[in-house]
C-alpha positions in Angstrom: 20.6 21.7 9.2 19.3 18.5 9.4 17.3 17.1 6.4 13.9 15.9 7.4 13.4 12.2 6.3 10.7 11.8 3.7 8.7 8.5 4.2 8.4 6.2 1.3 5.4 3.7 0.2 5.5 0.9 -2.4 2.5 1.6 -5.2 0.3 -1.5 -5.2 -0.2 -0.8 -8.8 3.2 -0.3 -10.5 5.7 -1.4 -7.5 7.2 1.9 -7.4 8.6 3.4 -4.1 7.3 7.2 -4.2 7.2 9.5 -1.4 4.4 8.9 0.8 2.2 12.2 0.0 2.5 11.5 -3.5 0.1 8.4 -3.6 -3.2 8.1 -2.2 -4.1 5.4 0.8 -7.0 3.4 0.8 -7.5 2.3 4.3 -9.5 -0.7 6.0 -10.4 0.5 9.6 -10.4 -2.0 12.3 -14.4 -2.5 12.1 -13.5 -4.1 8.4 -14.8 -0.8 6.7 -12.8 0.6 3.4 -12.5 3.7 2.4 -10.2 6.5 1.0 -7.6 8.1 3.2 -6.9 11.3 1.7 -4.8 12.9 4.7 -2.8 9.9 5.6 -4.0 9.7 9.1 -7.0 7.5 9.5 -6.5 4.3 11.7 -6.4 1.0 10.3 -4.2 -1.2 7.9 -3.3 0.7 4.7 -2.6 0.5 1.2 -1.0 3.3 -1.2 -1.5 3.7 -4.9 0.0 6.1 -7.3 -2.8 9.0 -8.3 -2.6 7.5 -11.7 -5.4 5.8 -13.7 -3.2 3.0 -15.0 -2.2 2.0 -11.7 -5.6 1.8 -10.4 -6.7 -0.5 -13.4 -3.9 -2.7 -12.7 -4.8 -3.1 -8.9 -8.5 -3.4 -9.8 -7.6 -6.2 -12.3 -5.3 -8.0 -10.3 -7.3 -7.3 -6.7 -4.0 -6.7 -5.3 -5.7 -4.7 -2.5 -8.0 -7.4 -2.0 -5.1 -9.8 -1.1 -3.4 -7.1 1.1 -6.6 -6.2 3.2 -7.9 -10.0 3.1 -11.5 -8.9 1.9 -12.9 -8.2 -1.3 -13.4 -4.7 -1.9 -16.7 -3.0 -3.3 -16.5 -1.6 -6.7 -17.9 1.4 -5.1 -14.5 1.8 -3.5 -12.6 1.7 -6.8 -15.3 3.9 -8.4 -14.8 6.7 -5.9 -10.9 6.1 -6.4 -11.2 6.7 -10.1 -13.6 9.6 -9.5 -10.7 11.0 -7.4 -8.1 10.5 -9.6 -9.5 12.3 -12.5 -10.2 14.9 -10.1 -7.0 15.4 -9.2 -6.0 15.3 -12.9 -8.5 18.1 -13.5 -7.3 20.2 -10.8 
């Protein structure tokens, strides 16, 4: 039986390659809207981050996602990301 290929993506915080389903996707829609994509299926440019507060802090401090999307990310997006990560840790 053929082994199914697991898509790998790089975390913008720690620069480690991990399976796509282990990471949280942040997406910039064609209209320029920034949002979380928990399904991984929204259309637009995506950036990935570990489900880890430390990686989020690195990304927020260095503004790596801002450079990836070539746009300034509002603090509300970072706040919602932090809330999502904390929710996943507790759940």
